[in-house]
N, C-alpha and C positions, 0 to 999 in steps of 0.2 A: 348278083354273085357272077353270073355268066356274063355279063357285061363289062364288070372290074376287073374280073379276073378270067377270060375265057381259055388260059391253056390250063392254068391250076384248077378250073371246074372239072376238065376232063379226066386228071388224073383222079383216080380214086385206091391206086396200089401201084408200086413200081412198075412191074408189067406194063402200067399205061405209060406210064415215062419213058420206059425204051423204045416206044414205039415212036416219039416223038424225033425230029432231025437233030442233030447236034446244032445245028445253027437258031433251034428255038429254046434252048437252054437257058441263055442268058434270060430272055422272057418269061422262063420259068422261075428264076429266082427272084428278078423284080417281084412278079405275084406273087411268091411264097413270104417276101422280104416284106411286102406291105400289107398282107395278111395276118401275119403275125403283128406287126405293129399296130394294125386295126383293133386286132382280138384282146391284143395286153393294154389297149389305153383304157378299156373299160371291165378288163378282167384281170385284175393284176398278175403279175408271175414273174418268174426270171425271163429278162428282158434281153439283156446287151449279148449275154452267152449265146443265146441261139442266135442271133440276128447275124454274130461273128462266125457261122459255119455254114449258113445258106449256101455258097456254092460250094463248099464240100459234101454238103447232106445230098444234095442234088446228083453231084458226079458219083458218088459211092453207089448209089440205087439204081444209076445208069451203067456205069460199069460191070457191077457185080449182080449176080442171080439173086437176092436177096428173096423170100427169107432163107433158103437154101443154104447161100453164104451168111455166115453171121457177123454184124455187126456189134460191137461189145461198146458201149457208150461210157466215158469216164466223167464223174460228176455230173449226171444224167440231165442237169437245168440245161446243157446244150443242147438237147435233143427235140425241140419245139416241132420243128422242120421236119425230122425224121418222123415224128407223130403223125401230122399232118399228110404226109405222103404215104403213109402205110394205112389207110383206110380209117382214119380217124379224123377227117377234116371237118365234116359236119358235127361231130362232138365235141371238136375243140373248143366251144364256145363253155362247155360245161370241165374246162381245166383246173383243176384244184378246186374243184366244189365238191361239195359234201354228196357222195352218191356218184361224183363224175369222174372226169378221167386223171389218172395221176399224174402229175406235176414231173415225175423223174419215169423213165423206163420201168418197164413191168412185163415178164414175161406170162402174169396171167391175162393180164390187158390184149397182147398180142403174141404172136409166133414170131414178129419183125422186133421184139426186142428179148434180145437174146441173154441178158444178163441182167440182174438189180444194179442199180444205180443210184444212189444217193450222197454215200461218202466218196471221198478223191481217190484214187490212186491204185486201184483194185483190176483196173481193165488188161492189164498186159498176163498178170497172173491166170485170170480167168479166160484170155482169149487163149492162152498157150494150152492150158486144158482143153480147152473146146478143139483146140487145131490138133494136139496130141491123141485125145479120145478120136477124133474122127477118124486119123491113120489107123488107129488101132482096130477102129471098125469097118476099116475100107471104104470110108464114106467121103465122096467127092464134094468135101465143104470148104472154102475158103474163108478165113475166120481175120477180121480185121479189129482192131483196136484203136479207139479213137480218143487221146489222153491229152487235155490241154487245161487250160485255167488253173495253172500251177501245181496241177496235180502230179508231176513227175521230181516234185521235192519230195514227196509220200516214201519214204522206207519201202512199202509195200511194192512200188514201182521200180525200184530199183533192184530189189530181190527178186521179180518176173525177169526182167533183163538179163539177172545173172545167170537165172536158168534156162533162159530160151535157147542156147546153142548147146545145149546138153543132148536133148532127145529130138529127134525128126521132125519138123513142123514146117509149114507155109504160113506162120502168121505173119501179115502186115501189121505195123504200129503207126499210124498217123498221130504225128506230133504236132497238134494245132496249137503254134507258139505264138500266142497275144501279147505275150509279155506282163500278164495279170492275172491273177488270182479274182480275191474278190479287190481287194485293195492292192496295190503294188508288188509284184514279188521280189523277195529278196534272195540273199546268197547267191555263190558262183555259177551255181548251175544256170540261174536265170541270163546272169552275162555270156556265160559261156554259149549258151543257144542261139544268142543276137551273131555269134562271129561265125562258127562252123559252117560251112560250104561245101559241095562238090559239084564240079562243072559238069552239065550235060554230054560233052565233050567224053569227058573221061568213062561216063557210066556208059555211054553208047559202045567205046572199044572194051570196055570192062565185061560187057555182057557176050562180045563176039568173041572174045578170048576163052571166055568161060566157056562156051558151046563149041570152040572148036577143041580145046580141052578134053571136053566129055567127049565128043566124037571121037576123038582116036586114041581114047582108053586110059588118059592121063587125068581124068579127073569121075569122081565118085563121091557118095556120101562120105565114105571111110576119109578119102584123102581131101576134101571138101574144106574141112578146119583147118589145115596145113596151107594149102592154095590161099585163103583168104589172109590168113597171117603172115605170108609173105608179099602178098597184093600192100595189104594196110602199112606195112615196113616200108615199099617202096613209095608207095603215095605220099605217107607221111615223111617221108625223106625229102622228096619232092617239092612237096608243099611248106614245108616246116611247120603243120601244124599237128596236131593230134586228134583224131576223133573218139570219141569214149565209147558211141557204139561200135564202130568197126574194130576197135581195140576188144570189144567182148564177142566177135566174130559176127556181128550182126551189119547186115548190109544197110549203108546209109545212102538214101537220095534227098539231094536240096541244095539250096532252100526253093521251094518254090511257091510263088505268088497263090494263096490259098482263096484270092477272090478273082482270079481268072479262073472257070468253069470250063474253058474249053481247054488250057493247058491241064486243067487238074484230070480231065477224064482222058487226055492222051497219056499222060504218066502214068495213073492207075490202071489204063488200058496194057502200055509197055511191060508194066512190074508185076501186072496180077498173079501171072504164071510161073515166076520165078520161086525156085527151090528156096527151102530155109528162110530163118527170120529175116526181116527187113524195115526198116525206119524209112517211112517219108515224112520229109523235115517242112512244115508249109508255116507261111507267115501272116497271120491273118488281124484284123483290127476288131477288139471287140465292140462290139456295139454298132458293127460296119450299116452306114446306110441310113443311119437316123443322126443327125450331126450333133445333137444336145448328148447321146449316147456314146459317139466317138471322143468326145471332149473330156464328159465326165464320167468313165466307167463303172467307177465303184458307186456312185450316186444310181446311174440306170444298171447295175447289177441285178436290184429288184425295186423299181422306183416306185409301184403302187399306180393308181388311175392317174392318166395324162392328158392332154391334148394330144391328139396325134398331128394336127397340123400345126401349132406352134412351139410344141415341147414343153408348152407349162405344165409342170406337176399340181397336181389337184390334191393338195395336204390338207387333210380336216385336224383341225385344232382339238390334242389331247387336253381329255379330262384331267389326267394325273399324269404325274412322272413316270417315264419307262423304266423297268427296273435296272436294265443295263446304265442307264446314265446314273441313277443314283450308284450303280455301282463306279461308273468311270470318274464321276465328278467326287466321290468321298475316297476313293485312291487317291488322287491328286490331292486334298486336303491332306490324308492321314501322310503323304511323302513329303509334305513340306515341313512336317515336323518330325519326321522318323527318317534319316536319312540312308538307312537301311533299306528301305522299303523299293523293290524293283518287279514291275509289271510285266509277266510276260505270255504271248499268244502265239497260236498257229495258224498265222495269216489272216487271223478275224479281229484286229485294232477297230475297225470301225464297226464291226456286227456286235461287239460286248463291250463298246464306248472306252477302249483303252488309248484311241486315238488324243482323248483328252488331256491325258497325260503325257502322252508322247508327243504332244505339240508344245507341251509347257516345258518336260524334261525329257528330252530324246535320247538323252544319255544312259536312262535310266528305265527304258522301256526295249524289250526286247521281242521281235517278229521273226518267229523261227522259221515260218513257212511252214506248208501242210506237212505237221509233222508231229503229231501229237505225242507220240511215246519220245521223241526227243525234247519235245517241250517240257514232259515231267521230271524227263531225268536231268533236263540241263536246270532245270528250277532247284531239283535237290542237290546237284553239285553248286549251286551259289548260297542254298542253305547252310551248307556243310563249310560253306567258306565264312558264313558269318554275317550271309546277309535275309533280308526278309523276304523271301518272292511271293507275289501274289500271281498265281498262272488260272489264266481263266479260260476255260475250254469247256464249249458246248456239252450239255449231260451226254447226248448219244453218241459226241467223238472223242469223249474220254474213255468210252470203250475200247478205242483202238490204245490206251495207254494202260490196261491193266495190270500187266507185268511190272509194269517201271511203276504204278503204286505200290505194287508190297514188294517188290524188292530192293529198289532204289530209295522209296522214301518211306513205307511203315517199317519194314524194317530195323532200320536205322534212327528210328523215332526221330524223325527231323522236325524243326519249326519252320513251318512253312503252312501257306493259304492254297486251297484248289477252290475256286468259284467256279461252280457249275451252272451255269447260263443255260438258258432253254429247258429247264428242267420241270416235267412233266409234260401234259399233251400242247403241243404247239401248233396246233390249227394244220393249214393246209398242205406243209410240208409232208407229211403223212409219219407212213411208220421207220422210214428210215430216219428221221429226224426227230420223231419224240422223244423226249427223255424219261423214258419210264422205268428205266432199271437202276438207275445209282443208288437209290436206298439200300436194293437189294446186293446188288454186287459191291456193294463197301462196307454195308453193315456188320459182315465176319471177319472182316482187317482190322487187325490189332492197332493199337495207339494211335486212332482216329478219332476225332470228336467231328460230329455231324450233325449240323443245323440247318434249319429252313425258317426263314422270316414271316411274320404273320402281314406285315406290308412293308413300305418304303423305311419309317424309321426305325424298323426294328433291323432290315437289311443294313442300314447306316450302322447302328450301334453293332451288330456281328461285323462288320468288317473292321470297326473299333477297336472289338474285344479280343479277335483274332492277334494281332502284333501285338498285344501287352506280354509280357513275360509269361510262358508255360513252357512245357514239354508236351510236343507230339504237330500231329498236323490237324491242322483247321479245314474242315468242307463246310463251304455254304452252297446250296442249292436254291435258286430261286428262278422263277418264271421268265417266259418271255411274254413280253407286251407292259400294258400301263399296270403303274399298284393302284392302291384306293383312294390316292388324293389325299393323302394326310400328310401336317408339313412335316417337313423331313431338312430342309437347306437354312444352314445356319444355325441349327438347334446346337446346342451343348450334346458331347458324346456323353454316353452313360455306357458303365460296362454290366454287361449282360453275366450272371451268375452262371458258369456251363453246368450243363445238364438240369437247369432247373425250368419247370413249365409254370403257366400262371393262369388261374382260373378267373376266366371273362367273367363268368358268370355261374352262381352256386344252384345246386338243386336236390334230389333226394331219389327221383325214380331214374333217368336217362343219364347217365354222361356221356357226352359227345368228345370224343379225345381227336383234337386235330393238329395235323403236322405243315406247318406252313400256310400259304393264302387261302389255300380252300377251306380254312378256317373260318375267313368272310361268308362262304357262303353257306356255313352252319349259323353265323349269326344271321344272314337273311331269311331263314329257314323256321325260326323262331320267333314267339311274340315280340312287337315292338316295345312291348312295354319294359321288357327286361332290363337291367341295366349291368353294366360289368360291376362285378364285387368289388368291395372295399378292399380284398388283396390285390389287386390290378395294379402295375408299375404304372409310372406314368409314360410309360412307350402304349401300353394297353389301351390307357384312356384316351388315346389318340383315335382308337375304333370308333368310328360311326356306327351306332347300330341302327340300321333301315328303319325308315316310317311305316313301312307296310311289311308282311311277311308271309310266307305259306301255310307253316304251321300256327295252329289257333288252339290245340289241344290242351286238357287242364293238367297234363302231365307236368312234372316240378322237373325242370331239364336243366345241366350243368353244364357248361360249357369252357374246353379247358385248351389254351396255345399250350402243345406241347413244346416246341421249338428243337428239342433236341431229340434224333432218335436214338443217338449214342453219344453219353452216357444219358440213359432214360432217369428219369425223375422218379425215382424208387419209392421215395417217402411218400409224396402225391400219389402216385398208383396205390402204395397200400391204402390210403385214404379213401380214393375213390370205389374200392374193392368193398374196402368196408359200410360205408355209406350206401352206394347205389346198387339199383336192382337190375340195370341193364347198361350194357357199354356198346357204344357205336364208334368205331374209329375211323379216320378220313385222311384220306392222303393222295396225293397227285403221283402216283407211281403204282407198280403193279403189284398185287395183292402177295403173290408168292416168296415170301421173304424180304415183306418190306417191314413198313412201321408197324402195321397191324399184326404180323407175326413176331414182332418183337412184344408186343403188350399181351400176348398169348403163350408165349414163350416165359414171359414174367409171373402171368398168374397159374402156369402148370408148375413151373417152380417153386412158387412158393403156397400151393395147395388152393385158388380162389378156384371155383368153379359157377360164375355169373356167365350168362347168354353175352354172346358178342356177338356183334353186326360189324364187318369189315367192307367200308366203301372205298375202291379205288379201281385201278385198272384190272380187269380180270385176266387168265394167262393166255391172252390173243393178241395178233398186232392188230394196232387200230389204226383204221383207213384215215382217210385226210378229210378234213372239212374244217370250220370253224369251231374254235373253241367252244366256245355255247353249245352247239351242236352236237362234239361230241361228249361233253359234260353230259347234256341231257339224256343222250343215249344210252349211257354207260350209269343215270343213277347218280352223277358226282354232283349236279347243281343243285339248288335251293329246294326245288320240289322235288326231287329225289332223296335227300337227306331228310326232308318233312315227313315223306311216306316209310322210311325207315324210322325215326322217331316214333311216330303214330304207329309202328307195327303193322 
C-alpha cells in the first residue's frame, strides 16, 4: 500500500490532503482512481460514476473546510472517492458488505456525509436547507450540492432551483455533466447542458463590477436580484443565448473541464466566497481513466467483478433467469400481439430490461428520465387515450410517485399496469433501495389489483393477465435477481383468476400463507416428501420441492401461494380459518400494513381468533448485505420459517 499509493497512504482525512502542494494533486487523483479500480475489481459496486468525479472530489476537499463546509452528494454512488478521503480508506474493502460501509453517503457513518443520498435529485433542496439554516444560526459554513448522473431531470431538483433565490444563502451547486444517467440521458435539458457556456473573461469582469457596485453602495442583498436580472439581460442579448440558471437569478460559471484538478481548485477558490446561489457547470466522462468504462458506461455503472488489467468482466453463469428479463422478454412478446401496449421507464431501460422492447420497438417505449412522478402521470395520460401502458419503476423509487398513483391513476380507475421491480430486500444497495414499503403504501388505495408471483412462470402469466380486458390498475411486484429456474420461455400464456390463491400443500395444523417468491422459502422449510395438492394449477406444478428441508416435525402443514394481496381470496381464507389451528404469513415487505395485516383485518372482520405469526420486514430500516444474510437475520429464510412452524 505504501509503495503503490504513497500519497494516498498519507491521507486519512481531508486535513491531510490540504497539507499537500497543489502540484501533488494530480498524483493523488491518479492513486485514488487506481485504488478504486483495484478495490471494486474484487468487491463489486458502483464503478463508473465514482471514477468520473475523482478530480472534483479531490478539489472539493482541498478547497473547502470539510466537514465544517458541507458537501451534499446527489445519487450517492458518486461518493466512493469522498469516502476514501474522509477516514474510511482502510474500511473501504467492506463497502456494501454486511456490517461494512454503506455504498451511499450516510450521516450515521461519518460527519463528512452531510445528507443521505440514494435516490436522485434531492441535493439542491437539501443543500438549500442546510445553507439557509446555517445563516439563521449564524454558522459560518459553506454548502455544496453535487448533482449529476442525470439527476437534474428530476422534478425535485427544479423545485430546489426555483426556490434557491428566495432566501439568502451561499449554496454552490456543482453540475456534474457527464451526459449519462445509467443509460443515455433523454430530454431537452440534456441537450441544453451541452451547449451553454460562459467565458472566463465575462466572469472576471462581472466579479469586479459586482464588488465595485457594492463598495459604492449600489449593491446590497435587497438590490442584488435586480442587478442580476439586468446583467443577465445584457449578457443574453450579447450572446444570443439564454441561461436557465441565470434566468432564475442563480450565478452560472462554466463550462469547466472536470478532469483538470488544478483548474477546478482555481475556480472553486475564486467563487467559494461569493454570496448567493451559484452553479459551477463541469464536464466529465463517466468511467474516466478506465477505458472499458469510458466506452461502455452503462455496462460499467455496476459491472460486478472484473480483471483490472484487461477489463474483462467476470460474469458467473446464472442458474435461472433474472426476473427483470422475464419481464422484458414477456413484454415484447405481448406487444407483438397487442398494438396498444407501450412501455414507460424513468431512466432505467437496462435496469428493468425494458431495453429489450426498446431495441425492437423504439417508437413504443418511452424513457422519461429520472422523473418517476412524471412517468406515472404520463402513463395515466396514455391510458386515458386508450393505450395499455406498462410503467416499470423500482419499488423504492415508486415512493416518489405516490400522489400520482392516487390522484392521476386510481381516482380515474385507469386501465394500466404498474410493474414494481426490485420489490423486497434488494441486498447491497441497502435501506435507500430496499423495496420494503409498496404493499403497505398501495394496499389502502382503491381501484388497484396488487399481485406478486411465486416464480418466473407466474410472473409471465401475470403480465399476460394484466393486459386482458378489465377495469382498474394492475400492480405486479417482483424481486431483484434470479428466479427459481422453472420453465417459462415459449410456454403458452395462462390467464390467472384475479384474487385467487392456490393451495400448494394441504394440512390441518399450521397454514403457511405466502405472498410472492418468499413462498419458495416455505417450500424449502417443509418435509421434502410433501407434494403440491391436486388443487394446484399447472403454474404451481412448475415449483420443484427441494430434496432436503429444515423442518422435519410431524405437524400437518399447509402451504398457500396467495398471489394477490388485493383483492384477497376470502373464500380460501374462510376455509383456512375453519381448518387450521395456527396461521403463519410470509411477505418480503414491511409487516405494518402489509399482507399479514390484511389477513388479520380479514380475521377480525369475520370473527376468527386463531393465533397468527407474521414473518416479514420489521418496523426498521434494514441495513445492507446479501439477500441471504438479510433474510437469515430477519428470520425470513427457510430456517427461520421452519422455527416459526415448529412454534
